[in-house]
ROBALUM-806526 format. One record per residue: residue number from 1; residue in one letter; chain; y, x, z of N, C-alpha, C in turn. Coordinates in steps of 0.2 Angstrom, whole numbers, plus 2048, in hexadecimal, padded with zeros to 3 digits. Example, Ala and Ser with C-alpha at 12.3 -4.5 7.8 and 13.67 -1.06 7.14 Angstrom:
> 1/A/A/7E4/842/827/7EA/83E/827/7F0/842/827
> 2/S/A/7F5/840/823/7FB/844/824/800/840/827
//
This chain:
> 1/M/A/A88/849/8A0/A8C/844/89D/A90/847/898
> 2/N/A/A91/843/892/A94/845/88C/A9C/844/88D
> 3/N/A/A9F/847/888/AA7/847/889/AAA/840/888
> 4/L/A/AA7/83C/885/AA9/835/884/AA9/832/88B
> 5/Y/A/AA4/832/88E/AA4/82F/895/AA9/832/89A
> 6/K/A/AA9/838/899/AAE/83C/89E/AB5/839/89C
> 7/F/A/AB7/839/896/ABE/836/894/ABF/82F/896
> 8/L/A/ABA/82B/896/ABB/824/898/ABC/824/89F
> 9/L/A/AB8/828/8A3/AB9/827/8AA/ABF/82A/8AC
> 10/L/A/AC2/82F/8A9/AC8/832/8AA/ACE/82D/8A9
> 11/S/A/ACD/82A/8A3/AD2/825/8A1/AD2/81F/8A6
> 12/S/A/ACC/81D/8A9/ACC/818/8AE/AD0/81A/8B4
> 13/V/A/ACF/820/8B6/AD3/823/8BC/ADB/823/8BB
> 14/V/A/ADC/825/8B5/AE4/826/8B3/AE7/81F/8B3
> 15/L/A/AE4/81A/8AF/AE6/814/8AF/AE7/810/8B6
> 16/G/A/AE2/811/8BA/AE2/80F/8C1/AE8/811/8C5
> 17/I/A/AE9/818/8C4/AEF/81B/8C8/AF5/818/8C5
> 18/L/A/AF6/817/8BF/AFC/815/8BC/AFD/80E/8BE
> 19/A/A/AF8/80A/8BF/AF9/803/8C1/AFB/803/8C8
> 20/I/A/AF8/807/8CD/AFA/807/8D4/B02/80A/8D4
> 21/G/A/B03/80F/8D0/B0A/812/8D0/B0F/80D/8CE
> 22/M/A/B0E/808/8C9/B12/803/8C7/B14/7FE/8CD
> 23/L/A/B0F/7FD/8D1/B10/7F8/8D7/B14/7FC/8DC
> 24/V/A/B12/802/8DD/B16/806/8E3/B1D/806/8E1
> 25/W/A/B1F/807/8DA/B26/808/8D8/B29/802/8D6
> 26/G/A/B26/7FC/8D9/B2A/7F6/8D8/B29/7F2/8D1
> 27/G/A/B23/7F4/8CE/B22/7F1/8C8/B1F/7EA/8C9
> 28/S/A/B1F/7E6/8C4/B1D/7DF/8C4/B15/7DF/8C4
> 29/M/A/B12/7DB/8C7/B0A/7DB/8C7/B08/7D9/8C0
> 30/I/A/B0B/7D5/8BD/B09/7D3/8B6/B09/7D9/8B1
> 31/D/A/B0E/7DD/8B2/B0E/7E3/8AE/B09/7E8/8AF
> 32/T/A/B05/7E8/8B4/AFF/7EC/8B6/AF9/7EA/8B2
> 33/G/A/AF9/7E4/8AF/AF3/7E1/8AC/AF0/7E6/8A7
> 34/P/A/AF3/7E9/8A2/AF0/7ED/89D/AED/7F3/8A0
> 35/F/A/AF0/7F6/8A5/AED/7FC/8A9/AE7/7FA/8AD
> 36/V/A/AE7/7F4/8B1/AE2/7F2/8B5/ADC/7F1/8B0
> 37/I/A/ADD/7ED/8AB/AD7/7EB/8A7/AD5/7F1/8A3
> 38/G/A/AD9/7F5/8A1/AD7/7FB/89D/AD3/800/8A2
> 39/S/A/AD5/800/8A8/AD2/805/8AD/ACA/802/8AE
> 40/L/A/ACA/7FB/8AF/AC3/7F9/8B0/ABF/7F9/8AA
> 41/V/A/AC1/7F8/8A4/ABD/7F8/89E/ABB/800/89D
> 42/S/A/AC0/804/89E/ABE/80B/89D/AB8/80D/8A2
> 43/L/A/AB9/80B/8A8/AB4/80C/8AD/AAD/809/8AC
> 44/A/A/AAD/803/8A9/AA7/800/8A7/AA3/804/8A2
> 45/L/A/AA7/806/89D/AA4/80A/897/AA2/811/89A
> 46/G/A/AA6/814/89D/AA5/81B/8A0/A9F/81B/8A5
> 47/A/A/A9E/816/8A8/A99/815/8AE/A92/816/8AB
> 48/R/A/A91/815/8A4/A8B/815/8A1/A89/81D/8A1
> 49/G/A/A8D/821/8A1/A8B/828/8A1/A8B/82C/8A8
> 50/L/A/A8C/828/8AD/A8B/82A/8B4/A86/827/8B8
> 51/A/A/A80/82A/8BA/A7B/827/8BD/A7C/823/8C3
> 52/T/A/A81/826/8C7/A82/823/8CE/A85/81C/8CE
> 53/I/A/A89/81B/8C8/A8C/814/8C8/A8A/810/8C1
> 54/K/A/A85/813/8BE/A83/80F/8B8/A80/808/8B9
> 55/Q/A/A7D/807/8BF/A7A/801/8C1/A80/7FC/8C3
> 56/M/A/A86/7FE/8C3/A8C/7FA/8C5/A90/7F8/8BF
> 57/T/A/A8D/7F9/8B9/A91/7F8/8B3/A93/7F1/8B2
> 58/F/A/A8E/7EC/8B3/A8F/7E5/8B2/A94/7E3/8B7
> 59/T/A/A94/7E5/8BD/A98/7E3/8C3/A9F/7E5/8C1
> 60/I/A/AA0/7EB/8BE/AA7/7ED/8BC/AAA/7E9/8B6
> 61/W/A/AA5/7E7/8B1/AA7/7E2/8AC/AA9/7DB/8AF
> 62/V/A/AA6/7D9/8B4/AA8/7D3/8B8/AAF/7D4/8BA
> 63/F/A/AB1/7D9/8BD/AB8/7DB/8C0/ABD/7DA/8BA
> 64/A/A/ABB/7DD/8B4/ABF/7DD/8AE/AC0/7D6/8AC
> 65/A/A/ABB/7D2/8AC/ABB/7CB/8A9/AC0/7C7/8AE
> 66/V/A/ABF/7C8/8B4/AC3/7C4/8B9/ACB/7C7/8B8
> 67/A/A/ACC/7CD/8B7/AD3/7D0/8B7/AD6/7CD/8B0
> 68/L/A/AD2/7CC/8AB/AD4/7CA/8A4/AD6/7C3/8A5
> 69/G/A/AD2/7BF/8A9/AD4/7B8/8AA/ADA/7B6/8AE
> 70/M/A/ADB/7BB/8B3/AE0/7BA/8B8/AE7/7BC/8B5
> 71/Y/A/AE7/7C2/8B1/AED/7C4/8AE/AEF/7C1/8A8
> 72/Y/A/AEA/7BE/8A4/AEC/7BB/89D/AE9/7B5/89C
> 73/P/A/AEA/7B0/8A1/AE6/7AA/8A0/AE8/7A6/89A
> 74/Q/A/AEE/7A6/898/AF1/7A2/892/AED/7A3/88C
> 75/Y/A/AE9/7A9/88B/AE5/7AA/885/ADE/7A7/886
> 76/F/A/ADC/7A5/88B/AD6/7A2/88C/AD5/79B/88F
> 77/Q/A/ADB/798/88E/ADB/791/890/ADB/78C/88A
> 78/Q/A/ADF/78D/885/ADF/788/880/AE2/78B/87A
> 79/I/A/ADF/789/874/AE2/78B/86D/AE3/784/869
> 80/G/A/AE9/782/868/AEA/77B/865/AE7/776/86A
> 81/D/A/AE3/772/867/ADF/76D/86A/AD9/76F/86E
> 82/F/A/AD7/775/86C/AD0/778/86F/AD1/77B/875
> 83/K/A/ACD/778/87A/ACE/77B/881/AC8/780/882
> 84/F/A/AC9/786/885/AC4/78B/886/ABE/788/88B
> 85/T/A/AC0/784/88F/ABB/781/894/AB5/77E/891
> 86/S/A/AB7/77B/88B/AB1/778/887/AAC/77D/885
> 87/L/A/AAD/783/886/AA8/789/884/AA3/78A/88A
> 88/I/A/AA5/787/890/AA1/789/896/A9A/787/896
> 89/V/A/A99/780/894/A92/77E/894/A8E/781/88F
> 90/P/A/A91/782/888/A8D/786/883/A8B/78D/886
> 91/L/A/A8F/790/889/A8E/797/88C/A88/797/891
> 92/I/A/A89/792/895/A83/791/89A/A7D/790/897
> 93/Q/A/A7D/78B/892/A77/78A/88E/A74/790/88B
> 94/L/A/A78/794/888/A76/79A/885/A73/79F/88A
> 95/I/A/A76/79F/890/A73/7A4/895/A6C/7A1/897
> 96/M/A/A6C/79A/898/A65/797/89A/A60/798/894
> 97/F/A/A62/798/88E/A5E/799/889/A5B/7A0/889
> 98/S/A/A60/7A5/88A/A5E/7AC/88B/A59/7AD/891
> 99/M/A/A5A/7A9/896/A55/7A9/89C/A4E/7A7/899
> 100/G/A/A4E/7A1/895/A48/79E/893/A44/7A3/88F
> 101/T/A/A48/7A7/88A/A44/7AC/886/A41/7B2/88A
> 102/E/A/A43/7B2/890/A41/7B8/894/A3B/7B5/899
> 103/M/A/A3A/7AF/898/A35/7AC/89D/A2E/7AA/899
> 104/S/A/A29/7A9/89C/A23/7A6/89A/A1F/7A3/89F
> 105/L/A/A19/7A0/89E/A15/79C/8A3/A13/7A1/8A8
> 106/K/A/A12/7A8/8A6/A0F/7AD/8AA/A14/7AE/8B0
> 107/D/A/A1A/7AD/8AF/A1F/7AE/8B4/A1E/7A9/8BA
> 108/F/A/A1A/7A4/8B9/A19/79F/8BF/A12/7A1/8C2
> 109/E/A/A0F/7A6/8C0/A09/7A8/8C4/A0A/7AA/8CB
> 110/G/A/A11/7AC/8CC/A12/7AE/8D3/A11/7A8/8D8
> 111/V/A/A12/7A2/8D6/A11/79C/8DA/A0A/79C/8DD
> 112/V/A/A05/79E/8D9/9FE/79E/8DB/9FD/7A5/8DF
> 113/K/A/A00/7AA/8DD/9FE/7B1/8E0/A02/7B1/8E7
> 114/T/A/A08/7AF/8E7/A0C/7B0/8EE/A0F/7A9/8EF
> 115/P/A/A0B/7A4/8F0/A0E/79D/8F2/A13/79D/8F8
> 116/K/A/A11/7A1/8FD/A15/7A1/903/A1C/7A4/902
> 117/A/A/A1C/7A9/8FE/A23/7AC/8FD/A27/7A8/8F9
> 118/V/A/A24/7A5/8F4/A28/7A0/8EF/A2A/79A/8F3
> 119/I/A/A26/797/8F7/A29/791/8FB/A2E/793/900
> 120/I/A/A2D/799/903/A33/79B/908/A39/79C/904
> 121/G/A/A39/79F/8FE/A3F/7A1/8FA/A42/79A/8F8
> 122/L/A/A3E/796/8F5/A41/78F/8F3/A44/78B/8F9
> 123/V/A/A41/78B/8FE/A43/787/904/A4A/78A/907
> 124/S/A/A49/791/907/A4F/794/90A/A55/793/905
> 125/H/A/A54/793/8FE/A59/793/8FA/A5D/78C/8FA
> 126/F/A/A59/787/8FA/A5C/780/8FA/A5D/77D/901
> 127/T/A/A5D/781/906/A5F/77F/90D/A65/783/90F
> 128/I/A/A64/78A/90F/A69/78F/912/A70/78E/90E
> 129/M/A/A70/78F/908/A76/78F/904/A7A/788/904
> 130/P/A/A77/783/904/A7A/77C/904/A7D/77B/90B
> 131/L/A/A79/77C/910/A7B/77B/917/A81/77F/919
> 132/V/A/A81/786/917/A86/78A/919/A8C/788/915
> 133/A/A/A8C/786/90F/A91/783/90B/A95/77E/90F
> 134/V/A/A91/779/911/A94/773/915/A98/776/91B
> 135/V/A/A95/77A/91F/A99/77D/925/A9F/781/923
> 136/L/A/A9F/784/91D/AA5/788/91B/AAA/783/918
> 137/A/A/AA8/77E/915/AAD/779/912/AB1/776/918
> 138/K/A/AAD/774/91D/AB0/771/923/AB5/776/927
> 139/S/A/AB2/77C/928/AB6/781/92C/ABC/783/929
> 140/F/A/ABC/784/922/AC2/786/91F/AC7/780/91D
> 141/G/A/AC5/77A/91E/AC9/774/91D/ACC/774/915
> 142/F/A/AC7/776/911/AC9/775/90A/ACB/76E/907
> 143/P/A/ACF/76D/902/AD0/766/900/AC9/764/8FD
> 144/P/A/AC8/75D/8FD/AC2/75A/8FB/ABE/75D/8F5
> 145/E/A/AC2/75E/8EF/ABF/760/8E9/ABD/768/8E9
> 146/I/A/AC1/76C/8ED/AC0/773/8EE/AB9/773/8F3
> 147/A/A/AB9/76F/8F8/AB3/76F/8FC/AAD/76D/8F9
> 148/A/A/AAD/768/8F4/AA8/766/8F0/AA5/76C/8EC
> 149/G/A/AAA/770/8E9/AA8/776/8E5/AA5/77B/8E9
> 150/V/A/AA6/77C/8EF/AA3/781/8F4/A9C/77E/8F5
> 151/I/A/A9B/778/8F6/A94/775/8F7/A90/776/8F0
> 152/L/A/A94/775/8EB/A90/775/8E4/A8D/77C/8E3
> 153/I/A/A91/781/8E5/A8F/788/8E4/A89/789/8E8
> 154/G/A/A88/786/8EE/A83/787/8F2/A7D/782/8F0
> 155/S/A/A7D/77E/8EC/A78/779/8EA/A75/77A/8E3
> 156/V/A/A77/77F/8E0/A74/781/8D9/A6E/786/8DA
> 157/P/A/A6A/787/8D5/A64/78C/8D6/A67/793/8D5
> 158/S/A/A62/797/8D6/A64/79E/8D6/A66/7A0/8CF
> 159/G/A/A6A/7A5/8CE/A6C/7A8/8C7/A67/7AD/8C4
> 160/V/A/A68/7AD/8BE/A64/7B2/8BA/A65/7B9/8BC
> 161/T/A/A6B/7BA/8BF/A6D/7C1/8C1/A69/7C4/8C7
> 162/S/A/A66/7BF/8CB/A62/7C1/8D0/A5C/7C5/8CE
> 163/N/A/A5A/7C3/8C8/A54/7C7/8C6/A55/7CE/8C4
> 164/V/A/A5B/7CF/8C1/A5D/7D6/8C0/A5E/7DA/8C6
> 165/L/A/A61/7D7/8CB/A63/7DA/8D1/A5C/7DC/8D5
> 166/A/A/A58/7D7/8D5/A51/7D8/8D8/A4E/7DE/8D5
> 167/F/A/A4E/7DF/8CF/A4C/7E5/8CB/A4F/7EC/8CE
> 168/I/A/A56/7EB/8CE/A5A/7F1/8D1/A58/7F3/8D8
> 169/A/A/A57/7ED/8DC/A55/7EE/8E3/A4E/7F0/8E5
> 170/K/A/A4A/7F1/8DF/A43/7F3/8E0/A3F/7ED/8E5
> 171/A/A/A41/7E7/8E3/A3E/7E1/8E7/A38/7DF/8E3
> 172/N/A/A36/7D9/8E5/A30/7D6/8E2/A32/7D2/8DB
> 173/M/A/A32/7D5/8D6/A34/7D2/8CF/A31/7CB/8CE
> 174/P/A/A2A/7CB/8CE/A26/7C5/8CC/A29/7BF/8D1
> 175/L/A/A2A/7C1/8D7/A2C/7BB/8DC/A33/7B9/8DA
> 176/S/A/A37/7BE/8D8/A3E/7BC/8D6/A3E/7B8/8D0
> 177/V/A/A3B/7B9/8CB/A3A/7B5/8C5/A38/7AE/8C7
> 178/T/A/A33/7AE/8CB/A2F/7A8/8CD/A34/7A3/8D0
> 179/I/A/A38/7A6/8D6/A3C/7A2/8D9/A42/79F/8D5
> 180/A/A/A45/7A4/8D1/A4A/7A2/8CD/A48/79D/8C8
> 181/A/A/A43/79D/8C5/A40/799/8C0/A3F/792/8C3
> 182/I/A/A3C/792/8C9/A3A/78B/8CC/A40/788/8CF
> 183/S/A/A45/78C/8D2/A4B/789/8D4/A4F/786/8CF
> 184/T/A/A4F/789/8C9/A53/787/8C3/A50/780/8C0
> 185/L/A/A49/780/8C0/A46/77A/8BD/A47/774/8C2
> 186/A/A/A48/776/8C9/A48/771/8CE/A50/76E/8CE
> 187/A/A/A54/772/8CB/A5B/770/8CC/A5D/769/8CA
> 188/P/A/A5A/766/8C4/A5D/760/8C2/A5C/75B/8C8
> 189/I/A/A57/75C/8CC/A56/757/8D2/A5A/75A/8D8
> 190/M/A/A59/760/8DA/A5B/763/8E0/A63/763/8E0
> 191/T/A/A66/766/8DB/A6E/766/8DB/A71/760/8DC
> 192/P/A/A6F/75B/8D8/A73/754/8D9/A71/751/8E0
> 193/F/A/A6B/752/8E2/A69/74F/8E9/A6D/752/8EE
> 194/L/A/A6E/759/8EE/A72/75D/8F3/A79/75B/8F3
> 195/M/A/A7C/75A/8ED/A83/758/8EC/A84/751/8EF
> 196/K/A/A7F/74D/8ED/A80/746/8EF/A80/745/8F7
> 197/I/A/A7C/749/8FB/A7C/748/902/A80/74C/906
> 198/L/A/A82/752/902/A87/757/906/A8E/757/904
> 199/A/A/A8F/755/8FD/A96/755/8FB/A99/74E/8F9
> 200/G/A/A94/749/8FA/A96/742/8F9/A9C/740/8FD
> 201/Q/A/A9D/743/903/AA3/742/907/AAA/744/904
> 202/Y/A/AA9/749/900/AAF/74B/8FD/AB1/748/8F6
> 203/I/A/AAC/747/8F2/AAE/745/8EB/AA8/740/8E9
> 204/E/A/AA9/73C/8E4/AA4/737/8E2/A9F/73B/8DE
> 205/I/A/A98/73A/8E0/A93/73E/8DC/A8E/739/8D9
> 206/D/A/A8E/739/8D2/A89/735/8CE/A83/739/8CD
> 207/F/A/A7E/737/8D1/A77/73B/8D1/A74/73B/8CA
> 208/V/A/A73/736/8C7/A70/735/8C1/A74/739/8BB
> 209/K/A/A7A/738/8BB/A7E/73C/8B6/A7E/743/8B7
> 210/M/A/A7F/745/8BD/A7E/74D/8BF/A77/74F/8BD
> 211/M/A/A72/74B/8BE/A6B/74E/8BD/A6B/74F/8B5
> 212/I/A/A6D/74A/8B1/A6D/74A/8AA/A71/751/8A8
> 213/H/A/A77/752/8AB/A7B/758/8A9/A77/75E/8AA
> 214/V/A/A73/75F/8B0/A70/765/8B1/A6A/766/8AD
> 215/V/A/A67/760/8AB/A61/761/8A6/A64/763/89F
> 216/E/A/A69/761/89D/A6C/763/897/A6E/76A/897
> 217/I/A/A71/76C/89D/A74/773/89E/A6E/778/89F
> 218/I/A/A69/776/8A2/A64/77B/8A4/A5D/77A/8A1
> 219/L/A/A5A/774/8A2/A53/773/89F/A52/774/898
> 220/V/A/A57/770/894/A56/770/88D/A57/777/88A
> 221/P/A/A5C/77B/88C/A5C/782/889/A56/787/88B
> 222/I/A/A54/786/891/A4F/78A/894/A48/788/890
> 223/G/A/A47/782/88F/A42/77F/88B/A42/782/884
> 224/L/A/A47/782/881/A48/785/87A/A46/78D/87A
> 225/G/A/A49/790/880/A47/797/880/A40/799/881
> 226/L/A/A3D/794/885/A35/795/886/A32/794/880
> 227/I/A/A34/790/87B/A31/78E/875/A32/795/870
> 228/I/A/A38/797/870/A39/79D/86C/A35/7A3/86F
> 229/N/A/A34/7A4/875/A30/7A9/878/A29/7A8/876
> 230/K/A/A27/7A2/876/A20/7A1/874/A1E/7A2/86D
> 231/L/A/A23/7A0/868/A22/7A0/861/A23/7A7/85E
> 232/I/A/A29/7AA/860/A2B/7B0/85C/A2C/7B6/860
> 233/R/A/A2C/7B6/866/A2E/7BB/86B/A2A/7C2/869
> 234/N/A/A23/7C1/868/A1F/7C7/866/A21/7CA/860
> 235/G/A/A23/7C6/85B/A25/7C8/855/A2C/7CB/854
> 236/V/A/A30/7C9/859/A37/7CB/858/A39/7CF/85E
> 237/K/A/A38/7D6/85E/A39/7DA/864/A40/7DB/866
> 238/W/A/A45/7DA/861/A4C/7DB/862/A4E/7D5/867
> 239/L/A/A4B/7D0/867/A4D/7CA/86B/A4D/7CC/873
> 240/Q/A/A48/7D0/875/A48/7D2/87C/A4E/7D7/87E
> 241/T/A/A50/7DA/879/A56/7DF/87A/A5D/7DB/87A
> 242/I/A/A5D/7D6/875/A64/7D3/874/A65/7CD/878
> 243/M/A/A60/7CA/87B/A62/7C4/87F/A65/7C5/885
> 244/P/A/A63/7CA/889/A66/7CC/88F/A6D/7CE/88E
> 245/I/A/A6F/7D1/889/A76/7D3/887/A7A/7CD/886
> 246/I/A/A77/7C8/882/A7A/7C2/880/A7C/7BE/887
> 247/S/A/A77/7BE/88B/A77/7BB/892/A7D/7BD/896
> 248/M/A/A7D/7C4/897/A83/7C7/89B/A89/7C6/897
> 249/T/A/A8A/7C7/891/A90/7C5/88D/A92/7BE/88E
> 250/G/A/A8E/7BA/88E/A8F/7B3/890/A92/7B2/897
> 251/V/A/A8F/7B5/89B/A92/7B5/8A2/A99/7B7/8A3
> 252/L/A/A9A/7BC/8A0/AA1/7BF/8A0/AA6/7BB/89C
> 253/M/A/AA4/7B8/896/AA9/7B3/893/AAA/7AD/897
> 254/M/A/AA5/7AB/89A/AA6/7A4/89E/AAA/7A6/8A4
> 255/L/A/AA9/7AC/8A7/AAD/7AD/8AD/AB5/7AE/8AB
> 256/I/A/AB6/7B1/8A5/ABD/7B1/8A3/AC0/7AA/8A2
> 257/V/A/ABD/7A6/89F/ABF/79F/89E/AC0/79B/8A5
> 258/I/A/ABB/79C/8A9/ABC/798/8B0/AC2/79B/8B4
> 259/V/A/AC2/7A2/8B4/AC8/7A4/8B8/ACF/7A2/8B5
> 260/S/A/ACF/7A3/8AE/AD5/7A1/8AA/AD7/79A/8AC
> 261/S/A/AD2/795/8AC/AD4/78E/8AC/AD6/78C/8B3
> 262/G/A/AD4/790/8B8/AD6/78F/8BF/ADA/794/8C2
> 263/R/A/ADD/798/8BE/AE1/79D/8C1/AE6/79C/8C6
> 264/D/A/AEA/797/8C4/AF0/795/8C9/AED/792/8D0
> 265/S/A/AE8/78E/8CF/AE5/78C/8D5/AE2/792/8D9
> 266/L/A/ADF/796/8D6/ADC/79C/8D9/AE1/7A0/8DD
> 267/L/A/AE7/7A1/8DA/AEC/7A5/8DD/AEE/7A1/8E4
> 268/A/A/AEE/79B/8E3/AF0/797/8E9/AEB/796/8EF
> 269/I/A/AE5/795/8ED/AE0/794/8F2/ADA/79A/8F2
> 270/G/A/ADB/79E/8ED/AD6/7A3/8EC/AD4/7A8/8F2
> 271/P/A/AD9/7AA/8F6/AD7/7AF/8FB/AD2/7AB/900
> 272/L/A/AD3/7A5/902/ACF/7A1/906/AC8/7A0/903
> 273/L/A/AC8/79E/8FD/AC2/79D/8F9/ABE/7A4/8F9
> 274/F/A/AC1/7A9/8F8/ABE/7B0/8F7/ABB/7B1/8FE
> 275/L/A/ABE/7B0/904/ABB/7B1/90A/AB5/7AD/90B
> 276/S/A/AB6/7A6/909/AB0/7A2/90A/AAA/7A4/906
> 277/S/A/AAC/7A6/900/AA6/7A9/8FC/AA3/7AF/8FF
> 278/M/A/AA7/7B4/901/AA4/7BA/905/A9F/7B8/90A
> 279/I/A/AA1/7B3/90E/A9D/7B1/914/A97/7AD/912
> 280/H/A/A98/7A9/90D/A93/7A5/90A/A8D/7A9/908
> 281/H/A/A8E/7AD/903/A89/7B1/900/A86/7B7/904
> 282/S/A/A8A/7B9/909/A88/7BE/90E/A83/7BB/912
> 283/I/A/A84/7B5/915/A80/7B1/919/A79/7B0/915
> 284/G/A/A7A/7AE/90F/A74/7AD/90A/A70/7B3/90A
> 285/Y/A/A73/7B9/909/A6F/7BF/908/A6B/7C0/90F
> 286/L/A/A6F/7BF/914/A6C/7C1/91B/A67/7BC/91D
> 287/L/A/A68/7B6/91D/A63/7B1/91F/A5D/7B1/91A
> 288/G/A/A5E/7B2/914/A59/7B2/90F/A54/7B8/911
> 289/Y/A/A57/7BD/912/A53/7C3/914/A4F/7C2/91A
> 290/W/A/A52/7BF/91F/A4E/7BE/926/A4A/7B8/926
> 291/S/A/A4B/7B3/921/A46/7AE/921/A3F/7B0/91E
> 292/G/A/A3F/7B6/91A/A39/7B9/918/A36/7BD/91D
> 293/R/A/A3B/7C1/921/A38/7C5/926/A35/7C1/92C
> 294/L/A/A38/7BC/92E/A35/7B8/933/A2F/7B5/931
> 295/M/A/A2E/7B4/92B/A27/7B1/929/A22/7B6/927
> 296/G/A/A24/7BC/928/A1F/7C2/927/A1E/7C4/920
> 297/L/A/A23/7C3/91C/A23/7C6/915/A24/7CE/915
> 298/D/A/A22/7D1/910/A23/7D8/90F/A2A/7D9/90D
> 299/E/A/A2C/7E0/90E/A33/7E2/90D/A36/7E0/906
> 300/K/A/A32/7E1/901/A34/7DF/8FA/A35/7D8/8F9
> 301/S/A/A31/7D4/8FC/A31/7CD/8FB/A37/7CA/8FF
> 302/C/A/A39/7CD/905/A3F/7CB/908/A45/7CD/905
> 303/R/A/A45/7D3/901/A4B/7D4/8FD/A4C/7CF/8F8
> 304/T/A/A47/7CD/8F5/A47/7C9/8EF/A4A/7C2/8F1
> 305/I/A/A47/7BF/8F7/A49/7B9/8F9/A51/7B9/8FB
> 306/S/A/A53/7BF/8FE/A5A/7C0/900/A5E/7BF/8FA
> 307/L/A/A5C/7C2/8F4/A60/7C2/8EE/A60/7BB/8EB
> 308/E/A/A5A/7B8/8EB/A59/7B1/8E8/A5D/7AC/8EC
> 309/V/A/A5E/7AD/8F3/A62/7A8/8F7/A69/7A9/8F6
> 310/G/A/A6B/7AF/8F6/A72/7B1/8F6/A75/7B0/8EF
> 311/M/A/A71/7B1/8EA/A74/7B1/8E3/A73/7AA/8E0
> 312/Q/A/A79/7A7/8DE/A79/7A0/8DB/A7B/7A0/8D4
> 313/N/A/A79/79B/8D0/A7A/79A/8C9/A81/797/8C9
> 314/G/A/A86/79B/8C9/A8D/799/8C9/A8F/796/8C3
> 315/G/A/A8C/798/8BD/A8D/795/8B7/A8C/78E/8B7
> 316/L/A/A86/78C/8B9/A84/785/8BA/A89/781/8BE
> 317/A/A/A8B/784/8C3/A90/781/8C8/A96/77F/8C4
> 318/S/A/A98/784/8C0/A9E/783/8BB/A9D/77E/8B6
> 319/G/A/A97/77E/8B3/A96/779/8AE/A96/772/8B1
> 320/I/A/A93/771/8B7/A93/76A/8BA/A9A/768/8BC
> 321/A/A/A9E/76D/8BE/AA5/76B/8C0/AA9/769/8BA
> 322/L/A/AA7/76C/8B4/AAA/76B/8AE/AA8/764/8AB
> 323/Q/A/AA2/762/8AC/A9F/75C/8AA/AA2/756/8AE
> 324/M/A/AA4/758/8B5/AA7/753/8B9/AAE/752/8B8
> 325/G/A/AB1/757/8B3/AB8/757/8B2/ABC/75A/8B7
> 326/K/A/AB9/75E/8BB/ABD/761/8C1/ABC/769/8C1
> 327/I/A/ABC/76C/8BB/ABB/773/8BB/AC1/777/8BF
> 328/V/A/AC7/774/8BF/ACD/778/8C2/ACC/777/8CA
> 329/T/A/AC8/772/8CC/AC8/772/8D4/AC1/773/8D6
> 330/V/A/ABC/76F/8D4/AB5/770/8D6/AB2/776/8D4
> 331/G/A/AB5/778/8CE/AB2/77F/8CB/AB5/785/8CE
> 332/L/A/ABA/784/8D2/ABE/78A/8D5/AB9/78F/8D9
> 333/A/A/AB4/78C/8DD/AB0/78F/8E1/AAB/794/8DD
> 334/S/A/AA9/791/8D7/AA5/795/8D3/AA9/79B/8D0
> 335/A/A/AAF/79A/8CE/AB3/79F/8CB/AB4/7A5/8D0
> 336/I/A/AB4/7A4/8D6/AB4/7A9/8DB/AAD/7AC/8DD
> 337/S/A/AA8/7A8/8DD/AA2/7AA/8DF/A9E/7AE/8DA
> 338/V/A/A9F/7AD/8D4/A9C/7B1/8CE/A9D/7B8/8CF
> 339/P/A/AA4/7BA/8CF/AA5/7C1/8D0/AA3/7C4/8D6
> 340/W/A/AA4/7C0/8DC/AA2/7C3/8E2/A9A/7C4/8E3
> 341/M/A/A97/7BF/8E0/A8F/7BF/8E1/A8D/7C6/8DD
> 342/T/A/A90/7C7/8D7/A8E/7CC/8D3/A8F/7D3/8D6
> 343/I/A/A95/7D3/8D9/A97/7D9/8DD/A93/7DA/8E3
> 344/S/A/A93/7D5/8E7/A8F/7D6/8EE/A88/7D7/8EC
> 345/G/A/A85/7D3/8E8/A7E/7D4/8E6/A7C/7DB/8E3
> 346/S/A/A80/7DE/8DF/A7F/7E4/8DC/A80/7EA/8E1
> 347/L/A/A84/7E9/8E6/A85/7EE/8EB/A7F/7EE/8F0
> 348/L/A/A7C/7E8/8F1/A76/7E7/8F6/A70/7EA/8F2
> 349/A/A/A70/7E8/8EC/A6A/7EA/8E8/A6A/7F2/8E7
> 350/N/A/A6F/7F5/8E6/A70/7FC/8E5/A6F/800/8EC
> 351/W/A/A71/7FC/8F2/A6F/7FF/8F8/A68/7FF/8FA
> 352/W/A/A65/7FA/8F8/A5D/7F9/8F9/A5A/7FE/8F4
> 353/R/A/A5C/7FF/8EE/A59/803/8EA/A58/80A/8ED
> 354/N/A/A5D/80D/8F1/A5C/813/8F4/A59/813/8FA
> 355/K/A/A56/80E/8FC/A53/80D/903/A4C/80B/902
> 356/S/A/A47/80E/906/A40/80D/905/A3E/806/906
> 357/S/A/A3A/803/901/A38/7FC/902/A31/7FC/905
> 358/D/A/A2E/801/908/A28/801/90B/A29/7FE/912
> 359/E/A/A23/7FB/915/A23/7F9/91B/A24/7FE/921
//
C-alpha cells in the first residue's frame, strides 16, 4: 500500500473519531457533517489500496452519498425554479443506457442453456418480493402512500448492481445477466400489473400510464444502448471502461437527490422504513436462495437467484414515484432500500466470495 492510501485511511479514522468526540461532548449533530462525510470519502478513496475492503468501495460511496443528502439537503433540492428531482428520470435512463451497452443478444443464450434456472429466478423474483412487501406494509401499518412505496420496491425488476455482486460472489454470471435482462424487459407489464393488484388498495394506479412510463425509463434507453453496442462497441474500447463508471456515478447522484428531497420525511418515518427494508431484502435473499436449492440447482445458481431476488431496481421505483408526483412519499421506500440493498448485498457477496461454491 502506498503512502497516499495510508494517509487517506488515517484521515478517515481521525475524522471519524472527531465526529464521535463532538457528539460525546455535546456538539450538534449537524456540526459533525463535514467530519462524517470527510471520513467516508477518505475511506472510499483509501479502500482502493487495501485488498480486504477494496470490494466495499462502492458501498462506502453509498454511505457518503446518503450522508451528504441527509446533512445538506438544501443544496440538492432546488436552484431557482429548477428542481433537482427532475434529474432522477434522466439519471435512471443513463444507467439503463449503460446497461444496454453492456448487453448483447448473446446474453440471452442462458434462456436456452439453463431454462430451468432462469424460470425459477424470474418466478421467484416477481412473487417473493411483491408478496413479502404486502405483508410488511400491512404489518407496519404505514400510511397509504408509504405502503404503496414499499410494494413498489418489491414490484420492480432486479437492479444492474446484482450483476456486479454476482461476479464478486463467484456466482453464475450468465444466469445473473439473463435474469436481470429478462426481468427488466418484462417490467413494463409486470410492475404496473403487480402495483395494480397489490397497491391499488392504497393509491390509484393507472396501469397504462405506468406502463408507458416504464417503457420510457427502461426499454428506450436499453434499446439505444444495444444499438450502440452493436454498431460501435468493437471499435470504441474505452466505452467498456467508462460506461460502468458513469452508471455507478449516476446511482450516487440519484441517491443524493432522492435522500435530499425526502429528508424530513425520512427522519420522521425512516427508522421503521429501514427496519422494513432490512426484513424485506433479507427475506428476498433467503427465499431466493432456497427456491433454487429446493428445485435442485447448483450452489452458484442458488447464489445468483438469491441476489437477483433480493436486489431490486430502486432507481426505477424512484422514477415511477416521481412520474406519479409522489417522490416524497411513495419514493421514500426506495431512498431507504437503495443504500441498504447495496450494503447488505455487498456483505453477502463478499461472504460468499470467501466460501467454496463447490457442491
